[in-house]
N, C-alpha and C positions, 0 to 999 in steps of 0.2 A: 566837068561835073559827072558825066557818065562814067568816067574812069574811077572817080572817087566812090560813086555808088557801087560799082562792081567790086571795088576792093573792100567795102564795108559788109557786103552780103555774106561772105564766108565767115567773117567774125561773128555775125549774128547767129549763123547756123551753129557755130561752135559753142556759143553761149547756151543755146537751147539744148544741145546735146549734154553739156555739163549739168544743166538743171535737171535733165532726165536722170542722169547718173546719181545726182544727189538725192532725188526723190526715191530712187530705187534703194539707195543705201539706208535712208530713213525707214523705208518699209521693211528691209531685211533686219535692221536693228530692232524695230518694234516687234517683229515676228520672233526674233531670238529672245527678246526680253519676256514676251508672253510665254514662250516655251519654258524658259527658266523658271518663271513664276508658277507654271503648271507643274513642273517637275519638283518644285519645292514642297507641294502638298503631300505627296507620299512620304517624303522625309519627315515632315511634321507628324504625319500619322504614325510612322514607325517609331519616332521619338516618343510620342505619347504612349504608344503600346509598351515600349521598353520601360518608360517611367512607371506604368501600371504594374508591370511584372516586377520591377525593383521594389515597389511599395508592398506588393503581395509577399515577396520573399522576406522583406524586413518584418512584416507582421508575423510570418511563419517563424522566423528566428526568435521574435519576442515571445511567441507562444511556447517555443521549445525551451527558452531560458526560464519561463515561468513553470514549466512542467515539473522540475524537481521539487519546487515549493508545494505544488498541489499534491505530488506524490507523498511528500513528508506529512502533509495534513491527513491524507487518507491512511497512511501507515500509523499515525498517532491514534486515529479513531479505531483502527483495527486492533491495536494493542489494548486500548481501553475497553473495547468490547470483549476481548479475550480475558482481561484481568479485572473483573468487577470488584470494586472496593479498593483498587490500587495494589501495589506490590506487597504491602504489609499484610493484606487480608488473605494472601494465598497460603496454601499448605506446604507445597514442596518449594522451599526457598533456602538459599545458601548465601553466605556473605564471605567474600574473599578480600584480602588486603595484600598489597605489595608496595613497598616504598611509601609514597604518600597517596597512593591510589586505593579507592574503596569501591567495590562492586557488589551490588545486590542482584542475585540471580533467581529467576523463577522458571521452573520446568513444567511444561504441560505436554500432554500427548499430541503429537503432530507429525510433521514430515521432515523435520530437520532445519527449520528456519532459525536464524540468529538475528535478533533485533536489539541494537544497543542505542539507548537514549532516543528511541523512536526513529532510528535510521537503520538501514541495512548494514550488517556487520562488515561486508566487504567495502562499502563506501566509507563507513566510520573509521575503519582501520587502514584506509588509503590503499587497499589491495596488497598490503604487505604479507607475503606468504608465511613468514615466520610467526607473526602475530596471529594470523588466521589459524595456523597450526596449533598455537597455544590453546585457543578456545575450543578447538575440536578434539583435542587429545583425550579428555576424560570420556567423552561419548564413544570415540573410536575404540578406546581400550576395552569397553564393555560391549561393543557391537551395537550401540544404540544411536548411531549417527543419523538414522532416518526414522527414529521412533519418537523423538521429542522435539518440541519447539522451545527455544530458549529466549527469554525476555530479560533484558539486563538494564540496570541503571548504574552508571559508573561516573565517578567524579574524582578530581584530584590527580596529581602526578601527570605523567605523559602517557602516550598511547601504549608504549611497551609495558609500563607498570600496570596499566589498566587491563591489558590482555592477560598478564599473568595473574592478576587478581580475579579476573573472570574465570580462569581455569580452576583456581582454588575454590571459588564459589560454586561452580558446576559440580566439582568433585564432592563437596560437602552436601549439596542438594541431592546428589545421587545416593548418598548414605541414608537419607530419609525415605527413599523408595524401598531400599532393602539393605539390611546390615551385611548381607553376603557380598556386597560390592566392595567392602572395606579391603579385603586381601588383595585383589588385583590392582586397586587404586593405590594402595600402600606400596605395593611392589614397584610400581612405576614412579613413586615419589610424588604423587599428585595431591596427597593430603598433608604434606609438610609445608608449614608456613615459612616462607623465606624471610627471615628477620633482618637481612642486610639492608642498611640504609646508607645514604651519603653521610660521610663523617663531616662534622662541622669545621669551618675554617677557623684557624688560630690567629691570634694577634701577632703581627710581625711576620707572618708567612703569607705566601700568595694563595695557597689553598690549604687543605687539611694538613698536609705534610710538606708540600713543596715550598722551599725557602728561596729567597732571592740570591742571586749569585754573590759569592763571597769575594770581596776585594781587599787584599792586604794593604795596599797603598792607594 
């Protein structure tokens, strides 16, 4: 019996040691979990901060996208304040035509602004340098590029035709300021109405003169 008890004592001691190890492991696991949980809070805070920043940037982008609409409204109010009674009630006015485009032009003393259909000329003509040159040529010819503001109503045709119609309208409006402007404008060909239009399509042809390919057999 004494031998049996002596042999059982080391086994009991080993069991107590393993229980101590398991308790230590549970403690370390609980500590690591608590640390992970505490470390998660700054991440949540940073995520919430980034979400706030993203929402603020989205609001700023929405306000920027709405800015051109507000700018257009203010420009329309500005034109109406400069032209009391509308375009037809103004004194210095000229009408130009090109292809299917018609432009009504009003000149007023100013600093050289161009407003087409209540929009800035550069925006309306899509920044095309040739079309912008068309509308500036009459004023540049007489040296008035910074002396007058130009307000335009244009419709019909495309932007190229409208730009050329505006040029003719400005030249005709400049004649109402002084008859002495006729000679330099005529010399540059700015008072000549370009009567060329697209020829109509014919029956049996693809376009005005283009015929389908001939096949003998």
